C-alpha positions as CSV (number, residue, x, y, z in Angstrom):
1,X,10.4,18.3,5.6
2,X,9.6,14.7,4.6
3,X,8.7,14.1,0.9
4,X,5.5,12.2,0.6
5,X,4.7,10.5,-2.7
6,X,1.0,10.6,-3.2
7,X,-0.6,7.4,-4.5
8,X,-2.3,7.9,-7.8
9,X,-5.8,7.2,-6.5
10,X,-5.4,9.9,-3.9
11,X,-4.0,12.6,-6.2
12,X,-7.4,14.2,-6.8
13,X,-7.6,14.9,-3.1
14,X,-4.1,16.5,-3.3
15,X,-4.9,18.8,-6.2
16,X,-3.3,16.4,-8.6
17,X,0.1,16.6,-6.9
18,X,2.3,13.5,-7.1
19,X,4.5,14.5,-4.2
20,X,4.4,17.0,-1.4
21,X,6.7,18.1,1.5
22,X,5.1,17.7,4.9
23,X,6.6,18.3,8.4
24,X,6.3,15.5,11.0
25,X,8.4,13.6,13.5
26,X,6.6,10.3,12.8
27,X,4.5,8.8,10.0
28,X,1.4,9.5,12.0
29,X,2.3,13.2,12.3
30,X,2.9,13.4,8.5
31,X,-0.5,11.9,8.0
32,X,-1.9,14.6,10.3
33,X,-0.1,17.2,8.2
34,X,-1.5,15.7,5.0
35,X,-5.0,15.8,6.4
36,X,-4.7,19.4,7.4
37,X,-3.5,20.3,3.9
38,X,-5.7,17.9,2.0
39,X,-8.9,17.0,3.9
40,X,-10.0,13.4,3.3
41,X,-6.6,11.9,2.9
42,X,-6.6,10.4,6.4
43,X,-9.6,8.2,5.8
44,X,-7.8,6.7,2.8
45,X,-4.7,5.9,4.9
46,X,-5.9,5.3,8.5
47,X,-8.6,3.1,10.0
48,X,-9.4,3.0,13.7
49,X,-6.0,4.7,14.6
50,X,-4.0,2.3,12.5
51,X,-2.6,2.2,9.0
52,X,-5.4,0.6,6.9
53,X,-5.2,-3.1,6.3
54,X,-3.5,-3.9,3.1
55,X,-1.5,-0.7,3.1
56,X,2.2,-0.4,3.8
57,X,4.4,2.6,4.4
58,X,7.9,2.6,2.9
59,X,10.4,5.1,4.3
60,X,13.4,5.6,2.1
61,X,12.5,2.4,0.3
62,X,12.2,0.2,3.4
63,X,8.9,-1.3,4.5
64,X,8.3,0.2,8.0
65,X,7.1,-2.3,10.5
66,X,6.5,0.5,13.1
67,X,3.8,1.9,10.8
68,X,2.4,5.2,12.2
69,X,5.0,5.3,15.0
70,X,7.9,5.2,12.6
71,X,10.3,8.1,13.5
72,X,11.3,10.3,10.6
73,X,14.1,12.7,9.6
74,X,13.4,15.8,7.6
75,X,15.1,14.2,4.5
76,X,13.0,11.0,4.5
77,X,10.8,10.0,1.6
78,X,7.5,8.2,2.2
79,X,5.5,6.0,-0.1
80,X,2.1,4.5,0.8
81,X,1.7,1.3,-1.1
82,X,-1.3,-1.0,-1.4
83,X,-0.6,-4.7,-1.0
84,X,-1.1,-6.8,-4.0
85,X,-2.9,-10.1,-3.5
86,X,-1.9,-13.2,-5.4
87,X,-4.1,-16.0,-6.5
88,X,-7.2,-17.3,-4.9
89,X,-7.5,-20.5,-2.9
90,X,-10.8,-21.2,-4.5
91,X,-9.1,-21.4,-7.9
92,X,-6.4,-23.8,-6.8
93,X,-6.9,-27.4,-7.8
94,X,-8.5,-29.5,-5.1
95,X,-7.5,-32.9,-6.5
96,X,-5.1,-34.4,-9.0
97,X,-6.3,-36.9,-11.7
98,X,-4.1,-40.0,-11.1
99,X,-5.6,-41.7,-14.2
100,X,-4.6,-39.5,-17.2
101,X,-6.2,-40.4,-20.6
102,X,-4.3,-43.0,-22.7
103,X,-1.8,-41.7,-25.3
104,X,-3.1,-41.3,-28.8
105,X,-6.6,-40.3,-27.5
106,X,-8.1,-37.7,-29.8
107,X,-6.0,-38.6,-32.8
108,X,-7.5,-39.9,-36.0
């Protein structure tokens, strides 16, 4: 059975467990198994038949590009990781001051 590491925010749904063993030939089948065992998990992982936006699945430490269709072996380990955003375009400078203040300004 694949070992699924439960993300911290979802652990209350999984009875506080940090990892569980679930059968499944694909990531999608493992999610089905998680939902059967811990109702409510699927809506945290899947939206409209796809892995939720901003969520990645790592199988044995490798980001799976096949997402729900990723084939699994019984000895695989899965991690569901939320993407971390960086920066904000609204906080980026929009112009550069080409006329800096003269040296010595502000000195007595």
